[in-house]
Steps between C-alpha positions, in 0.01 A plus 500: 500500500841597640790325323692454825220278632531235229621169636509127442335252733534127440579572137198728452556857383303734728438871446457556874616312811142503632307172505130506591437221748269203465156543654509879486420562132279206403602374157656830400173688447421614855613863468503556124174699510647757740598822327878537503576135574691297243651152508782652292624672818622167641752242387279198565171389652453187708153372419256370758592174672384207287432139594444198277124491561266794570475619861227704669732622773438556871182609676469874577624719643811472288671835553538735794710809566755499780732776625739571210378203301233248415423131553358293219387140468353482150567129475630498143166558332567449130343337191768231463800452273319416175271803517793731573697362204216481248277794590692753709855500362397567136347830617817629669667798332851363468628818335488689830685280746609146588264252664590240765255231609484415871429131563388313811454131568396262776754234399837483329337328203242778461773764482665297226181464298414871518854591395482262203179663377637854527820390327290457185362854533655838415532611863836669563587330830357287780495598867469209743298569815643247747302636797219252429425206733623157393171311514657159435754525780334652804406852394828674581578778250750399232689825553562437870710190425813557287498143370134519398577832331778324311262227381244751371756709311666185368182365339412842358851527353459164329178617337601835353779696340331828591651714778397375844463737795446350846303707750649444845301495822625703799319256732798267532811462711773549239399681182859502369513118513168482318634737234808284454294183455275672245811613311637145517173377346527741209306817576603799288379767741362550850212714629563616857269503694149360500259625767540439872224307675283717722163536671254778583222462760156661530472575871119521484456147369835375636558332167765541231398758240639284221271208415801273469605608854845601379645652186799661337618834639634745242573871481745738670478307829711216356760711317782475760461121506493478121814714471691273736384188313612649166840576651529145638396335173733724298799362692418166335351600165777740395748214476278331241388813309140427598306830513244598763162672481501691829151553639318580821356840588650708219302826481749751359814539292708510817351169615586347164855635517550335840411162352730549202789599726429191714537277193178504297538530123131589464230612744147373550208737552175363640315644798615851404266484199200492733615828655608666174446330163734748327794442736714313244560809288622689807728215604654482153568875505650485849735210425614660175575832671693325777720330240567834331575674830748226596673482160376147432434408139269208564302341779726193490783709645295548819399137564654355817708807589401491868789604728461318830611661823829355619426513875212265576380334817519118527138517615255575217174468691457871572495663842 
């Protein structure tokens, strides 16, 4: 691994700024049988989204390709917290990389209970998925309400001393406000962004292709939106030294560099793995060479170095 890629994120020492995203690599074993793939090529892996009790997930179809991306609605299929802690985590090769658990709940109390159980495990950090619906209070996603986001992070903070990373939804009015409230509640890091909600229709049946009718859009199609959201969140997070995992459509080293320049301390790779499972090695090489070419000793020197244009229109809605 290139020495200039080593970094710290929420107190964790990472050999690479690449984080493999939750839902794209199972519980860390998804690609390990592919020749040339190694978990040692990444700084950390976010494990599959985990709920308190087992979940079967949504009805099929669960995944469909779209232009420059894909829509998924897996529905958080997982074996439940206790199985993950007692049967899956002991099998993880912790000599290769760091592991982050991704947790989801249907109530504030459930988030707190899951966090408490993982606090007693040897997981390196906890990522909070606040894009889940609040079943107790009308079904609105926790992450679309800054005050509900605060409550979720607050209870998780009370139940662990491990690093907390909050995964922010782009499907809200003011992502910077949400970031601030999560920081106020005690999050150590932010993941920006989660998927955008989308739909794909079969014109022959005139029905949605996804069994759940709608799902999360990921891939290159969302990259410009994700970049803007990272930039907006960084304007808040930099004042509190809260680092960002920038994610959304990263397919190449240049994509990753854009996110780092916008303010991301690390970069999340997900959908790109479906196109090219060996892409992480290429991204590492590309970032390292860019740092050398620009006389930068370490990736941290590049974070948040975006130079905004001075002449801007008061109207930001496009043509």
